[in-house]
N, C-alpha and C positions, 0 to 999 in steps of 0.2 A: 322022045329024048329032048330034054331041055338043055339048050346051050347058053352059056353066059359068055358074051363078048366083052373083052376087057380092052378099053381104050387107054392109051397112055395118058398119064396125069399131066395136065398143063403145068408149066413151071410156076405160074402165079399161085396156083392152088397148093402146090408142094411147099412153096415159101410160107404161105399162111399156116399150113399145118405145123411147120417147124417153129413158128413164131412163139409158141408157148413153152418151148424147150429151153433148157439151160444153155447158155452160149458155149459152155465147155464141150458140148457135142461137136464143135467145129474141129476138134482134134481126136485122133484115135485114143482109146483107153489103153494105157500101158499095163493095167492090172488085169482086165478081163479080155482084152483084145477086141473090144467092140469097135467097129468101123466108124468113120466120120459120119455124123448125123444119126447113128444108131444108138439106142439106149444101152447103158451098161447092164450086164447080166450077172446073176450068180452062177459061178462055175459049176456047182454040183447039180442044181435044179434047172438052170437055164431060165429062171424067172427074171423078167425085166425089172429094173430098179427105177423108182420115180426120180431119183437124183443121181448124178454122176458119182463115180468112185472119187475119193479124195485125191488119188494119184492123177486122175484125169483133170481134176480142177487145178492141181498143182502145175501140170504140164501146160494147160490152157493159159493160166496167169503168167507163167514163165515166158510163153511165146507171144503174149498179147501186150503186156504192159511193162513200163519202166518201173523199177522199184524205188519208191520215195524213201525207204529206210536206208538202203545201201547204195543207192544211186547207180544201179546197173541198167543196161539197155535190154529191150526185149530179146530173148534168146540166151541171155547170160544168166547163169544160176546166181541166186542170192548168196551172200556171205555175211559172217559176223566177225568184223575186225580181221578180215583176211582168211578166216576158216570157213570152208565150204559148208553149206547147209544142205540137208536132204529135202527140205520143203522151202517154199517161198515165204517171205514175210507176210503177215496178215494185211498190212497196208498195201501190198502188191495185189492181193485179191480185190481189195476195194478199188484200186486204180484200174484194174482190168474191167471190173463191172461198170465203172464210170465211163470208160472209153468205148464200151460195146454199145452199138446203136440199138 
């Protein structure tokens, strides 16, 4: 009988493995329910997606960056002249990417 012993992964190695992933993985996906640091999945097939769902990227940008377009702070939804938006402004995505190490 062959046994495979599994050792816990050192935190440094875990960090390096995540380095190639999109920073939006730091928030759970509101669309598919993927956990923090887990890839998004297709609901029917369960197949992992190479990129996060747009809703996850929206949530990440909302929580990470100030919006240069409507001047709101992280955590506050974007708006257009007082009307709430369902997504964040494109410039907020760029700001989030620029502030992520």
